[in-house]
C-alpha positions as CSV (number, residue, x, y, z in Angstrom):
1,X,50.0,121.2,201.0
2,X,50.2,117.9,202.9
3,X,53.8,116.7,204.9
4,X,55.0,115.0,203.0
5,X,55.0,117.6,199.6
6,X,56.7,119.5,202.6
7,X,59.3,116.9,203.5
8,X,60.0,117.5,199.9
9,X,60.7,120.7,199.6
10,X,62.8,120.5,202.4
11,X,64.7,117.7,200.6
12,X,64.8,118.6,197.4
13,X,64.7,122.5,197.3
14,X,68.5,123.1,196.3
15,X,69.0,121.2,193.9
16,X,65.6,121.6,192.4
17,X,66.6,125.3,191.9
18,X,69.6,124.1,190.3
19,X,68.2,122.2,188.1
20,X,66.0,125.4,187.1
21,X,69.1,127.8,186.4
22,X,70.4,124.9,184.4
23,X,67.5,124.6,182.2
24,X,67.2,128.0,181.9
25,X,71.4,128.4,180.9
26,X,70.6,125.1,178.6
27,X,68.2,127.9,176.5
28,X,70.1,130.6,176.4
29,X,73.0,128.6,175.0
30,X,70.5,127.3,172.2
31,X,68.9,130.6,171.8
32,X,72.9,131.9,171.3
33,X,73.6,128.5,168.9
34,X,71.3,129.3,166.8
35,X,72.2,133.4,166.5
36,X,76.0,132.5,165.9
37,X,74.3,130.4,163.1
38,X,72.7,132.6,161.4
39,X,76.1,135.2,161.6
40,X,78.6,132.6,160.8
41,X,78.4,132.8,156.7
42,X,78.7,136.7,157.3
43,X,81.7,136.3,159.8
44,X,83.8,133.1,158.6
45,X,85.8,135.3,156.0
46,X,87.1,137.5,159.0
47,X,87.6,134.1,160.9
48,X,89.3,132.2,157.8
49,X,91.4,135.4,157.2
50,X,92.6,135.5,161.1
51,X,93.5,132.0,161.1
52,X,95.7,132.2,158.9
53,X,97.8,134.3,161.3
54,X,100.8,132.8,162.6
55,X,100.5,129.6,163.7
56,X,97.4,129.4,163.0
57,X,97.7,128.9,159.4
58,X,99.6,125.6,159.7
59,X,96.7,124.2,161.9
60,X,94.2,125.9,159.6
61,X,95.7,123.2,156.8
62,X,96.0,120.1,159.1
63,X,92.3,120.6,159.8
64,X,90.8,121.3,156.2
65,X,92.7,118.8,154.4
66,X,91.0,115.5,155.7
67,X,87.9,116.9,154.5
68,X,88.8,118.6,151.4
69,X,90.1,115.9,150.4
70,X,87.8,113.5,151.5
71,X,84.8,116.3,150.4
72,X,87.0,116.1,146.9
73,X,87.1,112.6,146.0
74,X,83.2,112.0,147.1
75,X,82.4,115.2,144.6
76,X,84.7,113.5,141.6
77,X,82.9,110.2,142.3
78,X,79.2,111.6,142.8
79,X,79.7,114.8,140.6
80,X,82.3,114.4,137.7
81,X,80.7,116.1,135.2
82,X,80.9,119.3,137.3
83,X,84.3,119.3,138.1
84,X,85.1,118.7,134.4
85,X,83.2,121.2,133.4
86,X,85.1,123.3,136.5
87,X,88.5,122.4,135.1
88,X,87.5,122.8,131.6
89,X,89.4,125.6,131.0
90,X,92.7,125.0,132.7
91,X,92.5,121.3,131.3
92,X,91.9,122.6,127.5
93,X,94.2,124.9,126.9
94,X,96.7,122.9,129.1
95,X,95.8,119.8,126.7
96,X,96.3,121.8,123.2
97,X,99.8,123.1,124.5
98,X,101.2,119.7,125.4
99,X,99.8,118.4,122.4
100,X,101.6,121.3,119.7
101,X,104.6,120.9,121.6
102,X,104.9,117.0,121.0
103,X,104.1,117.9,117.6
104,X,106.8,119.9,117.1
105,X,108.9,118.1,118.4
106,X,107.3,115.0,116.0
107,X,107.9,117.4,112.6
108,X,111.3,118.7,113.9
109,X,112.8,115.3,114.4
110,X,110.6,113.7,111.5
111,X,112.2,116.7,109.1
112,X,115.7,116.4,109.9
113,X,115.4,112.6,109.8
114,X,113.5,112.9,106.0
115,X,116.1,115.7,104.9
116,X,119.2,113.4,106.0
117,X,117.7,110.5,104.4
118,X,118.6,110.4,100.6
119,X,121.3,113.1,101.3
120,X,125.1,111.9,100.9
121,X,125.3,111.8,105.4
122,X,122.1,110.1,105.1
123,X,123.5,107.0,103.3
124,X,126.8,107.4,105.2
125,X,124.6,107.3,108.6
126,X,122.1,104.1,107.3
127,X,126.0,102.3,106.5
128,X,126.8,103.2,110.5
129,X,123.7,101.9,111.1
130,X,124.6,98.5,109.4
131,X,127.7,98.5,110.4
132,X,127.2,99.4,113.8
133,X,123.9,96.9,114.4
134,X,122.0,100.4,116.1
135,X,118.6,101.6,114.9
136,X,119.1,104.3,112.7
137,X,117.2,107.0,114.6
138,X,119.6,106.6,116.9
139,X,122.7,107.0,115.2
140,X,120.7,110.3,114.1
141,X,119.9,111.7,116.8
142,X,123.8,111.2,118.1
143,X,124.8,113.3,115.0
144,X,122.2,115.8,115.0
145,X,121.9,116.5,118.9
146,X,125.3,118.2,119.8
147,X,126.1,119.7,122.7
148,X,129.5,121.5,124.2
149,X,131.1,121.8,127.5
150,X,131.9,124.1,128.6
151,X,133.3,124.0,132.4
152,X,134.1,121.3,134.8
153,X,134.7,121.4,138.8
154,X,135.9,119.0,140.2
155,X,134.7,120.2,144.2
156,X,135.0,118.3,148.0
157,X,132.4,117.0,149.4
158,X,133.5,117.9,152.9
159,X,134.3,121.3,152.7
160,X,133.4,122.6,149.2
161,X,136.4,123.6,147.8
162,X,138.0,123.2,144.4
163,X,140.3,120.8,143.8
164,X,140.7,121.1,139.8
165,X,138.7,123.0,137.4
166,X,138.8,122.5,133.9
167,X,136.9,125.1,130.6
168,X,136.9,125.5,127.3
169,X,139.3,128.8,126.1
170,X,136.4,129.9,124.1
171,X,134.1,130.8,126.7
172,X,134.3,133.3,129.8
173,X,136.3,132.4,132.8
174,X,133.8,131.3,135.8
175,X,134.5,132.3,139.9
176,X,135.1,129.0,141.1
177,X,134.8,129.9,144.9
178,X,131.6,131.3,143.8
179,X,130.3,128.4,141.9
180,X,132.1,125.9,144.8
181,X,129.4,127.7,147.6
182,X,126.4,127.9,145.5
183,X,126.3,124.4,144.8
184,X,127.1,123.6,148.5
185,X,124.4,125.8,149.7
186,X,122.1,124.5,147.4
187,X,123.1,120.8,148.0
188,X,122.2,121.4,151.3
189,X,119.5,123.4,150.8
190,X,117.9,119.3,148.9
191,X,119.1,117.5,151.5
192,X,117.4,119.8,154.8
193,X,114.3,120.4,152.6
194,X,114.0,116.4,151.8
195,X,114.5,115.4,156.0
196,X,114.3,112.1,157.3
197,X,116.5,109.3,156.5
198,X,116.1,109.8,152.7
199,X,118.7,110.8,150.8
200,X,118.4,113.6,149.0
201,X,121.2,115.8,146.4
202,X,121.1,118.2,143.5
203,X,121.3,116.2,140.0
204,X,120.8,118.9,137.6
205,X,119.5,122.2,137.4
206,X,119.4,125.1,134.5
207,X,121.2,128.3,134.9
208,X,120.4,130.6,132.2
209,X,121.5,129.1,129.2
210,X,123.6,126.3,130.4
211,X,122.5,123.0,132.2
212,X,124.1,121.7,135.3
213,X,124.9,118.2,136.0
214,X,126.6,117.4,139.5
215,X,127.6,113.5,139.8
216,X,128.3,112.7,143.5
217,X,131.0,110.8,145.2
218,X,132.4,109.5,148.4
219,X,134.9,112.0,148.8
220,X,134.6,115.0,145.8
221,X,132.1,115.9,143.4
222,X,131.9,117.1,139.7
223,X,129.8,120.0,138.4
224,X,129.7,120.4,134.8
225,X,127.8,123.3,132.9
226,X,127.1,121.9,129.1
227,X,125.0,123.6,126.9
228,X,123.2,122.2,124.0
229,X,121.3,118.5,124.2
230,X,123.7,116.2,125.9
231,X,123.7,112.1,125.7
232,X,122.4,110.2,128.4
233,X,126.0,108.1,128.2
234,X,128.0,111.4,128.8
235,X,126.7,110.7,132.7
236,X,127.8,107.4,132.9
237,X,131.0,109.0,131.0
238,X,131.3,111.1,134.3
239,X,130.5,109.0,136.4
240,X,133.6,106.7,135.5
241,X,135.7,109.9,135.4
242,X,134.7,110.4,139.2
243,X,135.9,107.2,140.3
244,X,139.4,107.4,138.5
245,X,139.6,110.2,139.8
246,X,138.6,109.1,143.7
247,X,141.7,106.7,143.2
248,X,144.1,109.4,142.0
249,X,143.3,111.4,145.4
250,X,145.4,111.2,148.5
251,X,144.4,109.9,151.7
252,X,144.1,113.5,153.6
253,X,141.8,115.9,152.2
254,X,143.1,118.6,150.1
255,X,143.3,122.4,150.6
256,X,142.8,123.7,147.3
257,X,143.6,122.8,144.4
258,X,146.2,120.2,143.4
259,X,148.1,118.6,140.9
260,X,148.0,115.1,140.6
261,X,149.3,112.1,137.8
262,X,146.2,111.5,135.5
263,X,144.0,113.9,136.5
264,X,144.2,117.1,133.6
265,X,143.0,113.7,131.2
266,X,141.1,112.2,132.7
267,X,138.8,116.0,133.2
268,X,139.9,117.1,130.0
269,X,136.9,117.9,127.8
270,X,137.6,117.3,124.5
271,X,138.2,113.7,125.4
272,X,135.2,113.5,127.6
273,X,133.4,114.8,124.3
274,X,134.5,111.9,122.4
275,X,134.1,109.7,125.4
276,X,130.1,110.4,125.4
277,X,129.5,109.8,121.6
278,X,131.1,106.2,122.0
279,X,129.1,103.4,124.0
280,X,131.9,101.4,125.1
281,X,129.8,99.4,127.6
282,X,127.0,98.4,124.9
283,X,127.0,95.0,124.3
284,X,128.6,94.1,121.0
285,X,125.9,93.4,117.8
286,X,126.8,91.6,114.8
287,X,126.7,92.8,111.3
288,X,123.7,92.3,110.4
289,X,124.5,90.9,106.5
290,X,121.3,90.5,105.2
291,X,120.9,94.4,103.9
292,X,124.2,93.6,101.7
293,X,123.2,90.1,100.5
294,X,119.9,91.8,99.3
295,X,121.9,94.5,97.7
296,X,124.3,92.0,96.3
297,X,121.5,89.2,94.8
298,X,120.0,93.0,93.2
299,X,122.5,93.8,91.6
300,X,123.0,90.2,90.5
301,X,119.8,90.0,89.2
302,X,120.1,93.2,87.4
303,X,123.2,91.9,85.7
304,X,121.4,88.2,85.0
305,X,119.0,89.9,83.1
306,X,120.9,92.7,81.4
307,X,123.3,89.7,80.3
308,X,120.8,87.2,79.2
309,X,118.7,89.7,77.3
310,X,122.5,91.0,75.8
311,X,123.1,86.9,74.8
312,X,119.7,87.0,73.1
313,X,119.7,90.1,71.1
314,X,123.3,89.2,69.6
315,X,122.1,85.6,68.7
316,X,118.9,87.1,67.0
317,X,121.3,89.9,65.2
318,X,123.9,86.7,64.2
319,X,120.0,85.0,62.7
320,X,119.5,87.5,61.0
321,X,122.8,88.7,59.5
322,X,123.2,84.9,58.5
323,X,120.0,84.9,56.3
324,X,121.0,88.6,54.8
325,X,123.8,87.0,53.5
326,X,122.2,84.0,52.0
327,X,119.5,86.4,50.4
328,X,119.8,86.2,47.2
329,X,120.6,89.6,45.6
330,X,121.8,91.5,48.8
331,X,125.3,92.1,49.6
332,X,126.2,93.1,53.6
333,X,128.4,95.2,54.3
334,X,126.9,95.7,57.9
335,X,124.5,95.4,60.7
336,X,123.6,97.6,63.7
337,X,122.0,97.0,66.6
338,X,124.0,98.7,69.1
339,X,120.7,100.3,70.6
340,X,118.8,97.7,71.7
341,X,114.9,97.1,69.8
342,X,116.1,98.8,66.7
343,X,118.4,97.1,63.5
344,X,120.1,99.5,60.8
345,X,121.3,97.3,57.9
346,X,123.8,98.7,55.4
347,X,124.7,97.1,52.0
348,X,123.9,96.6,48.0
349,X,121.1,95.4,46.4
350,X,119.8,94.3,43.6
351,X,117.1,96.1,42.1
352,X,115.0,92.7,40.9
353,X,115.6,91.0,44.3
354,X,112.9,91.0,47.1
355,X,112.8,93.2,50.1
356,X,114.3,91.0,53.1
357,X,112.6,92.5,55.4
358,X,109.2,90.4,56.4
359,X,112.1,87.9,56.5
360,X,114.3,89.9,59.1
361,X,110.7,90.9,61.4
362,X,110.7,87.0,61.9
363,X,114.0,86.5,62.7
364,X,113.9,89.9,65.2
365,X,112.1,90.5,68.9
366,X,108.7,92.0,68.1
367,X,109.0,95.8,67.7
368,X,111.7,96.2,66.6
369,X,113.0,99.0,64.8
370,X,114.3,97.6,61.2
371,X,115.7,100.7,59.1
372,X,118.0,100.2,55.5
373,X,120.3,101.8,54.2
374,X,120.5,100.6,50.6
375,X,122.9,101.5,47.4
376,X,121.9,99.4,44.5
377,X,124.4,96.9,42.4
378,X,123.9,94.2,39.8
379,X,123.9,90.9,41.4
380,X,125.7,87.6,39.8
381,X,123.3,85.6,41.9
382,X,122.0,82.4,39.8
383,X,118.4,83.7,40.7
384,X,118.6,87.0,39.9
385,X,120.9,86.5,36.8
386,X,118.1,84.2,35.4
387,X,115.1,86.5,36.3
388,X,117.5,89.3,34.6
389,X,117.4,87.2,31.7
390,X,113.6,86.4,31.2
391,X,114.0,90.1,31.9
392,X,115.8,91.1,28.9
393,X,115.3,88.3,26.5
394,X,111.2,87.9,26.7
395,X,111.7,84.3,26.0
396,X,108.1,83.0,23.9
397,X,106.0,80.6,25.4
398,X,107.5,77.4,25.2
399,X,111.3,78.9,26.0
400,X,112.7,78.4,29.4
401,X,115.4,80.0,31.0
402,X,118.1,78.2,33.4
403,X,121.2,79.5,34.8
404,X,124.3,77.5,36.5
405,X,127.5,78.4,37.0
406,X,127.9,80.6,34.8
407,X,125.7,79.3,31.7
408,X,122.8,80.1,30.4
409,X,120.6,77.6,29.2
410,X,117.6,78.2,26.9
411,X,115.4,75.2,26.0
412,X,112.5,74.8,23.8
413,X,111.0,76.3,20.1
414,X,111.2,79.8,19.8
415,X,110.8,81.4,16.0
416,X,114.4,81.7,14.4
417,X,114.2,85.2,14.3
418,X,114.1,85.5,18.3
419,X,117.4,83.2,18.1
420,X,118.9,85.0,16.6
421,X,118.1,87.9,19.1
422,X,118.7,86.2,21.8
423,X,122.0,84.7,20.7
424,X,123.1,88.6,20.8
425,X,121.7,90.2,24.1
426,X,122.9,87.1,25.9
427,X,126.0,88.7,25.9
428,X,124.9,91.8,27.0
429,X,123.3,90.1,30.9
430,X,125.8,90.4,33.8
431,X,127.6,87.3,34.9
432,X,126.6,84.8,31.9
433,X,129.4,83.5,30.7
434,X,128.8,81.1,27.9
435,X,125.8,80.6,25.9
436,X,124.0,77.0,26.0
437,X,121.3,76.7,23.3
438,X,122.0,73.2,22.7
439,X,118.2,72.3,23.5
440,X,116.7,75.4,21.9
441,X,115.1,74.8,18.4
442,X,113.9,76.9,15.6
443,X,110.3,76.7,14.8
444,X,110.9,74.9,11.4
445,X,111.9,71.7,13.2
446,X,108.2,70.1,12.9
447,X,109.2,67.8,16.7
448,X,110.9,70.6,18.0
449,X,107.8,71.9,19.1
450,X,106.6,68.4,20.2
451,X,110.3,68.3,22.3
452,X,109.7,72.1,23.4
453,X,106.3,71.1,24.7
454,X,107.4,68.2,26.4
455,X,110.2,70.3,28.9
456,X,106.8,73.3,29.4
457,X,105.3,70.3,31.1
458,X,109.1,69.3,33.0
459,X,109.2,72.9,33.7
460,X,105.2,73.6,35.3
461,X,105.6,70.5,36.8
462,X,108.7,72.1,39.1
463,X,107.0,75.0,39.4
464,X,103.6,73.2,40.9
465,X,103.4,72.3,44.7
466,X,100.7,70.8,46.6
467,X,100.8,72.5,50.0
468,X,99.5,71.0,53.4
469,X,97.4,72.5,56.5
470,X,98.9,70.7,58.5
471,X,100.3,66.2,58.1
472,X,99.3,65.2,54.2
473,X,95.8,67.5,54.6
474,X,95.7,69.3,51.3
475,X,95.1,72.9,51.0
476,X,94.2,73.3,48.0
477,X,93.0,70.8,45.1
478,X,93.6,72.6,42.7
479,X,97.1,72.0,42.2
480,X,97.2,68.6,42.3
481,X,94.7,68.8,39.2
482,X,97.2,70.6,37.7
483,X,99.4,68.2,38.3
484,X,97.2,65.3,37.1
485,X,96.6,67.0,33.7
486,X,100.8,68.0,32.9
487,X,100.8,64.8,33.8
488,X,99.3,63.0,31.4
489,X,100.1,65.9,29.0
490,X,103.7,64.5,29.3
491,X,103.3,60.9,28.7
492,X,101.4,61.3,25.6
493,X,104.5,63.8,24.4
494,X,106.7,61.8,25.6
495,X,104.9,58.9,23.3
496,X,105.3,60.7,20.0
497,X,108.9,61.3,21.0
498,X,109.7,58.1,22.1
499,X,110.7,58.8,25.6
500,X,110.9,56.6,28.4
501,X,108.9,58.8,31.4
502,X,108.7,58.3,34.6
503,X,107.5,60.4,38.0
504,X,109.2,60.9,41.3
505,X,106.9,62.6,43.8
506,X,108.9,64.2,47.1
507,X,108.2,66.0,50.1
508,X,108.6,68.5,51.8
509,X,108.1,70.2,55.3
510,X,108.7,72.9,57.3
511,X,111.9,74.4,59.9
512,X,110.3,72.8,63.8
513,X,111.0,69.0,64.2
514,X,113.1,66.3,64.6
515,X,114.8,64.9,61.9
516,X,113.6,61.5,62.2
517,X,109.8,63.1,62.5
518,X,111.0,65.8,59.6
519,X,111.6,62.7,57.5
520,X,109.0,60.5,58.1
521,X,106.6,63.4,56.9
522,X,108.4,64.5,54.2
523,X,107.7,60.0,53.2
524,X,104.2,60.7,53.9
525,X,103.2,63.4,51.9
526,X,105.3,61.9,48.9
527,X,103.6,58.9,49.3
528,X,100.0,60.3,49.8
529,X,101.2,62.5,46.0
530,X,102.0,59.1,44.4
531,X,98.8,57.6,45.9
532,X,96.3,60.6,45.2
533,X,97.5,60.8,41.6
534,X,97.2,57.6,40.4
535,X,93.8,57.5,42.0
536,X,93.6,60.3,39.7
537,X,94.8,58.6,36.1
538,X,98.6,58.0,36.0
539,X,99.6,54.9,36.0
540,X,101.2,53.9,39.1
541,X,103.9,52.0,37.2
542,X,104.5,55.0,36.5
543,X,105.1,57.0,39.7
544,X,107.8,56.4,42.5
545,X,108.0,58.0,46.0
546,X,112.0,59.9,45.7
547,X,114.0,60.7,48.2
548,X,113.2,62.8,51.1
549,X,115.8,65.1,50.9
550,X,115.5,67.2,47.9
551,X,117.3,68.8,45.9
552,X,119.0,72.1,47.6
553,X,118.7,74.2,44.3
554,X,115.1,72.7,43.6
555,X,113.9,73.3,47.6
556,X,111.8,76.7,47.7
557,X,113.2,79.8,48.9
558,X,111.5,79.6,52.5
559,X,110.9,76.3,52.7
560,X,107.3,74.7,52.9
561,X,105.0,71.8,54.2
562,X,104.1,70.7,50.5
563,X,104.7,68.2,48.2
564,X,106.4,68.4,44.1
565,X,106.3,65.9,41.2
566,X,109.2,65.7,39.1
567,X,109.7,64.3,35.2
568,X,112.8,62.4,34.6
569,X,113.0,61.0,30.8
570,X,115.0,59.1,29.0
571,X,115.4,57.1,25.2
572,X,113.0,54.7,24.9
573,X,114.4,50.4,24.4
574,X,112.3,50.3,20.8
575,X,114.1,53.8,19.4
576,X,110.8,56.1,18.6
């Protein structure tokens, strides 16, 4: 070893020895840490239990709160499904319970609203909602959610002494001092629990079956024990009453229960309940008129519809009765149309009269039920008297029967035996006052047959009519040919008998259309008939257009779109 080395050993020997000792200690500590790390899982539960004893619990909570919160946040962000799977057994039942409770509450409320919607009480509530402008649901809640005030205590804030109290007469009394002490202790506990400068007080609590409300004031508090579901308006009413009571309290604190003017009225339970049912601070709402307007419009519309239909029905009945009274062979005792859609006709009808059912069906609304209660009688209507005379007398061909004003006229040529029999039988016909046989000739007269034939031709022409489809379009040309043949035969007979014969053409129309248009249409149809007959060989100088208004007695029973021909004869000037 050289001198330098020995000098180094002499100078650094102690420090090197100290470094070697520290190195050995560090190695020993490293071995201890590895040993402790291996045994930490076994010792950790014991250490945690020991750390929760005494003051160590708070220190452990402070130490673990931050890392546990951070670890939980990291797990929620990175391992969300693991957290969901872990919380599912807890969250699932809680969610189901909350849903069941919500559905039960909704079902109860819906059932209450449904049960009361169509009852007299529900209608009363709807009228109240419309009158006050409050929603219907709020009116239902106000009337269905009942509550009861059992006890009310006015307690001095600083001392906790009961200044005044009110209780419902049907409930058991409570120890006022015990209640005051309990509320004071709870209030102090709440304030101490909040701590710091933050204000803290007891607002509500549940005491058995009672709900406790505490309304605080600067000098006194109100404690209310109630049952049921009180409206939110009750707390505002209690706050207003407490403000009124503060105005009544004396400046000096009271040693116990006091009697102040107006205090009992302010604490009266019935008045508090009534005031809670009202809402004096609600903004005034105008009555909504539209429901009433809709109801009025609906009633007015229904009434107008009923009146219009009733008027139309009465008009149909009037038209039907008018047609019946003008119907040949019918005597009307009455028409019963009290039930809309059904008509009952009572009266008399001649066996020879035609049934008016078809005509009435056209005048009444569709699907109207028609019933007749007839009794038989013999009518003296001219058409039926003439029909009955033909049925009874059975006139031979060439004899015409006419009846008017009680006079039965027989015209034509018939055997003498039939004329004698007709003279006797005519007296049996109801309605016949006079028998006119002046135009009836016996068959022995040479010219009687021709005279009778000419009369028959005239009657035949009266029965013939050319009907039109529209305007002057004939429906069937056969009646026109029959008119031509009868007219030519009448001219031949007139020449033999010495008559001057002329023909007049008449037009008819049905009901629709104005008077001016109908008159023009009748004239065109009459002119058309004259022109067609002239074209078919009837002398034009013997044809003329007649009056557009036909004789009422000659008009058809039901107006037709037609044209007819009338024969007019007179003795010729040469006396043939």
